[in-house]
C-alpha positions as CSV (number, residue, x, y, z in Angstrom):
1,M,0.0,0.0,0.0
2,T,1.6,3.2,-1.1
3,E,2.0,6.2,1.1
4,H,-0.5,8.4,-0.7
5,V,-3.2,5.8,0.0
6,E,-2.2,5.3,3.6
7,K,-2.5,9.1,4.2
8,A,-5.6,9.6,2.1
9,A,-7.5,12.8,2.9
10,T,-10.5,12.4,5.2
11,A,-12.1,15.7,4.1
12,E,-14.8,15.3,1.5
13,W,-13.0,17.1,-1.3
14,L,-15.7,16.0,-3.7
15,D,-18.3,18.1,-1.9
16,Q,-16.3,21.3,-1.8
17,P,-17.9,24.1,-3.9
18,F,-16.5,24.7,-7.3
19,D,-15.5,28.3,-8.1
20,P,-15.2,28.9,-11.8
21,E,-13.6,32.2,-11.2
22,T,-10.5,30.7,-9.7
23,A,-10.4,27.4,-11.7
24,D,-8.2,27.2,-14.8
25,G,-9.5,26.8,-18.3
26,W,-9.1,23.0,-18.3
27,D,-11.3,22.5,-15.3
28,R,-14.0,24.9,-16.6
29,A,-14.1,23.0,-19.9
30,N,-17.4,21.1,-20.5
31,C,-18.7,21.8,-16.9
32,G,-18.7,25.1,-15.1
33,H,-20.8,23.6,-12.2
34,H,-18.5,21.0,-10.7
35,G,-15.3,21.2,-12.7
36,L,-14.0,18.7,-15.2
37,L,-11.6,16.9,-12.8
38,K,-14.5,16.0,-10.5
39,H,-16.4,14.5,-13.4
40,V,-13.5,12.4,-14.5
41,L,-12.7,11.2,-11.0
42,V,-16.3,10.2,-10.2
43,H,-16.6,8.6,-13.6
44,E,-13.4,6.5,-13.4
45,A,-14.0,5.7,-9.7
46,G,-17.4,4.4,-10.6
47,H,-15.9,2.0,-13.2
48,A,-13.2,0.8,-10.8
49,V,-15.7,0.1,-8.0
50,A,-17.9,-1.9,-10.3
51,A,-14.9,-3.9,-11.6
52,A,-13.7,-4.7,-8.1
53,R,-17.2,-5.6,-6.8
54,L,-18.0,-7.8,-9.9
55,N,-14.6,-9.6,-9.9
56,I,-13.6,-8.2,-13.3
57,E,-9.8,-8.2,-13.3
58,F,-8.0,-4.9,-14.0
59,L,-4.5,-3.5,-13.5
60,D,-5.2,0.0,-12.4
61,V,-7.5,3.0,-12.7
62,S,-6.0,6.4,-13.7
63,V,-6.7,10.0,-14.6
64,L,-4.3,11.6,-17.0
65,P,-3.0,15.2,-17.0
66,P,-4.9,17.5,-19.4
67,G,-3.7,17.4,-23.0
68,R,-2.8,13.7,-22.9
69,R,-4.8,11.2,-24.9
70,T,-6.0,8.0,-23.5
71,A,-5.6,4.7,-25.3
72,M,-9.4,4.5,-25.5
73,G,-10.1,7.8,-27.2
74,D,-9.3,11.3,-28.3
75,G,-10.5,13.3,-25.3
76,F,-8.3,16.1,-24.0
77,L,-8.6,14.9,-20.4
78,G,-9.3,11.3,-19.7
79,G,-8.5,8.2,-17.8
80,G,-9.7,4.7,-17.5
81,V,-9.7,1.3,-15.9
82,Q,-7.0,-0.8,-17.6
83,L,-8.5,-4.3,-17.9
84,T,-6.5,-7.5,-18.1
85,L,-8.8,-8.7,-20.9
86,F,-9.8,-6.4,-23.8
87,E,-10.1,-8.4,-27.0
88,N,-13.4,-8.5,-28.9
89,G,-15.9,-10.8,-27.2
90,W,-14.0,-11.3,-24.0
91,A,-17.2,-10.9,-21.9
92,V,-19.8,-12.7,-24.0
93,D,-20.6,-14.9,-20.9
94,R,-20.7,-12.0,-18.5
95,I,-22.9,-9.4,-20.3
96,D,-24.7,-8.1,-17.3
97,D,-21.5,-7.6,-15.3
98,V,-19.6,-5.9,-18.1
99,Y,-22.5,-3.6,-18.9
100,E,-22.8,-2.6,-15.3
101,M,-19.1,-1.8,-15.2
102,C,-19.3,0.2,-18.4
103,L,-22.5,2.0,-17.2
104,M,-21.3,2.8,-13.7
105,G,-19.1,5.7,-14.8
106,V,-22.0,7.8,-16.1
107,V,-24.4,6.6,-13.4
108,A,-22.0,7.7,-10.7
109,E,-21.8,11.1,-12.4
110,R,-25.6,11.4,-12.5
111,K,-26.2,10.3,-8.9
112,I,-23.3,12.1,-7.2
113,L,-23.0,15.3,-9.4
114,Q,-26.5,15.3,-10.9
115,H,-24.9,15.9,-14.2
116,Q,-23.1,13.8,-16.8
117,L,-20.6,14.5,-19.6
118,K,-21.5,12.6,-22.7
119,D,-18.1,11.9,-24.2
120,G,-17.0,9.3,-21.7
121,F,-20.4,7.5,-21.9
122,L,-20.1,7.2,-25.7
123,Q,-16.6,5.6,-25.3
124,D,-18.0,3.3,-22.6
125,I,-20.7,2.0,-24.9
126,E,-18.2,1.3,-27.6
127,R,-16.1,-0.6,-25.1
128,F,-19.2,-2.6,-24.0
129,K,-20.0,-3.5,-27.6
130,R,-16.5,-4.8,-28.2
131,A,-16.5,-6.8,-24.9
132,G,-19.9,-8.4,-25.8
133,N,-19.0,-8.9,-29.5
134,Y,-21.8,-6.6,-30.4
135,L,-19.8,-4.8,-33.1
136,N,-23.0,-4.2,-35.2
137,G,-25.0,-3.1,-32.2
138,L,-27.3,-4.8,-29.7
139,P,-31.0,-5.3,-30.8
140,E,-33.4,-3.1,-28.8
141,A,-35.4,-6.2,-27.7
142,D,-32.3,-7.5,-26.0
143,F,-30.9,-4.1,-24.8
144,Q,-33.9,-2.9,-22.8
145,P,-34.2,-6.0,-20.5
146,L,-30.4,-5.9,-20.0
147,H,-30.5,-2.2,-19.1
148,Q,-33.4,-2.6,-16.7
149,R,-31.8,-5.6,-14.9
150,V,-28.5,-3.8,-14.5
151,M,-30.0,-0.5,-13.4
152,S,-32.1,-2.4,-10.8
153,N,-29.0,-4.0,-9.4
154,I,-27.2,-0.6,-9.3
155,D,-30.0,1.1,-7.6
156,E,-30.3,-1.7,-5.0
157,N,-26.7,-1.4,-4.1
158,W,-26.1,2.3,-4.6
159,S,-25.6,3.3,-0.9
160,Q,-22.6,1.0,-0.7
161,T,-21.4,1.9,-4.2
162,E,-21.4,5.6,-3.3
163,R,-19.4,5.0,-0.2
164,D,-16.9,3.1,-2.3
165,V,-16.7,5.8,-5.0
166,R,-16.0,8.4,-2.4
167,A,-13.3,6.3,-0.8
168,L,-11.4,6.1,-4.1
169,I,-11.9,9.8,-4.7
170,R,-10.4,10.6,-1.3
171,A,-7.3,8.6,-2.3
172,F,-7.1,10.4,-5.7
173,A,-7.6,13.8,-4.0
174,A,-4.7,13.0,-1.7
175,Q,-2.5,12.3,-4.7
176,F,-3.6,15.5,-6.3
177,T,-2.8,17.5,-3.2
178,A,0.6,15.7,-2.8
179,S,1.5,16.5,-6.4
180,G,1.6,20.2,-5.4
181,A,-0.9,21.1,-8.2
182,Q,-3.2,24.0,-7.3
183,V,-5.2,23.8,-10.5
184,L,-5.9,21.1,-13.1
185,S,-3.3,22.4,-15.6
186,G,-0.6,22.0,-12.9
187,L,-1.0,18.2,-12.9
188,M,2.0,16.8,-14.6
189,E,1.8,13.0,-13.8
190,P,-1.2,10.7,-13.9
191,L,-3.3,10.0,-10.8
192,V,-3.2,6.2,-10.4
193,L,-4.6,3.6,-8.1
194,T,-3.5,0.0,-8.7
195,S,-6.0,-2.8,-8.6
196,A,-4.4,-4.0,-5.3
197,E,-4.9,-0.5,-3.8
198,V,-8.5,-0.3,-4.9
199,H,-9.3,-3.7,-3.4
200,S,-7.6,-2.8,-0.2
201,L,-9.4,0.5,0.1
202,L,-12.8,-1.2,-0.5
203,D,-11.9,-4.2,1.7
204,I,-12.5,-6.6,-1.2
205,E,-10.5,-9.8,-1.8
206,N,-8.4,-9.3,-5.0
207,P,-9.0,-12.3,-7.3
208,S,-5.6,-11.7,-9.0
209,S,-3.6,-11.8,-5.9
């Protein structure tokens, strides 16, 4: 367990008000209500919590400094959960689980910030289609029952999920503070939590250990 996780901030950084007057241009981009960094952190923490809870193996979850592209897309600020499996069709026998993991990013944004950014969600849907080998799309007759099942499960477990998401964000916020960055453009290195750190923070047995 790395030092930044052991000394994770206890203050709810996520709930601190966002001041667009003092934020830099990167953090005002796309969202002047919460700041872009909070959206990305909530989104990626949501994915990581779902992956850990559903025993989907991953290496780490990260948020990149502004201006760097992710391996998944062309966004000017991004991040992601680095899965150990990623080839087309890797999750054909786990469709509900992988859809929940892919959906949890935008659901976390909606439930915690009451606002979502569309770019990440569109990339997540593409990732789901590849995982389920739905390269030509999923028929509506199949998609609607899937979406309803998964959303029902998410809603049923949301109280615990939100606690988990906030735990990861406190660790990420501690890294951001330790970096010395005062604004988003000052972030020079990625914020990263390994799979082992995520599982430890959430008190979940790591299937890959």
